Each structure stands twice: as C-alpha cells, then as structure tokens.
N, C-alpha and C positions, 0 to 999 in steps of 0.2 A: 484592511485587515491591521490588526492590531501589530506594531512594529517588534513585540517579543513573540510573535510566532513563525514559524520557518513552514515552507512548503516545498514539496519535491513531486515531481512526475517521476514514477518508478518503472523500470520494464524489468519483469522476473522472466528467467527463461529456463528451459529444462523441462523435466515431466511434471507440468505446473495445471494442465486441464486434465478435469476427469478424475480428480483427487479431491475435491471438495476446497481447493485453494480460496476461493472467493470466501466461501463462508467463513472459512478458518481466518483469514485475513479480516473481515468484518469484525469478527469476535476479538480477534487481538486488538484491533484499532479501538474498539468500545472499553477494553480493557485499559488502554493507555490515554483514553480520552481524546483520541484524534477525531477529526472529520476529514471528508473527501469520498473517494468513492475506489472501486476495484471492479475491473472487467477482462472477459477474455480477450482476445485478438485474434484474427484469422490466421496468423502466423504461427499458432500454438503456444504463444508466450501470454503472458498476464499484464495489464498495466494497472497503475494506481497512483491517484494522487492523494498525498497523506499531508496534512495540515495540523500543526499543534506546537507545542513548546519544544525548545531544542532536545531537551531530555527525554521527550517521547517520542520524537520524530526520530531521533538516533537509534532509540529502542527498538522502534518499528523496522529500520531498514536491517537491525541485526536478526530481528525475529524472521524478517522474509526468507532470511538463509535456511532457516528451519523448517517450515513449511507443515502442514498437517501430515499424517501417517500417509505414505504411498506416494509422496511427492519426492522428487529429486531435483533441486535447484541448481543448475549449473551456473547462472549468473545474476546478480541484482545491480541495476544500472540506474542509480539515482541521477538527477537533475535538478539543482534549485531552481525555483522558478518565483515569479513576482504575482500575487493576485490582487485584484484591489477587493475582494471581499471574500473570506474564508467560508466555505460551507457550513450550513447548521448541521448537517449529520453525516454519517459515514455510511454509503449505500452499496449496493451491488447494482452494476448497470450493466447493459447488454450492447 
C-alpha cells in the first residue's frame, strides 16, 4: 500500500441499521475517493474499512457522525490499521 495512504477500521454505533447507513457511507466514500468496505454487524453496529489520503479519511471519520436522515450515531471508534494492499473499490459487504 502506498505510504501516503491511511487505513482505518471503524465501528459506528447508535441507530445505524435500517436507516440506509451503508448506502450513505458508500456514497460519501465515493465523493471522497476512498476505497474499502462497510457492513452491518450482528450487535446492531456498522463496521467499515476506509483507505485514502489523510484529508479524505479524516473527512470521512467526521461524516460518519452525521449519517443519513433517520440515523442517530452515538459513537465512531476508528482504529488505524496497516494493510499490505489497498482495496480497489468501496463496497457494501454482508
């Protein structure tokens, strides 16, 4: 992975399932030029991997707090992570 890219695993909690949070996240990531994935977790949270420049990843971490209409985010917990290779796209996974 290029040294100028950052990667974060992120856990988002609150009212984040059943409100279009994954689709919204994919759209926001596309606007920011990020790659990675987003998925629902069995505990009601949403997890994501975001990979991009410092500016774009930090912007996405801020946007996660906003969420789509109908969401109510109570926490955004990012953990920096090391990757051997950045994903090619940003996708919704199950």
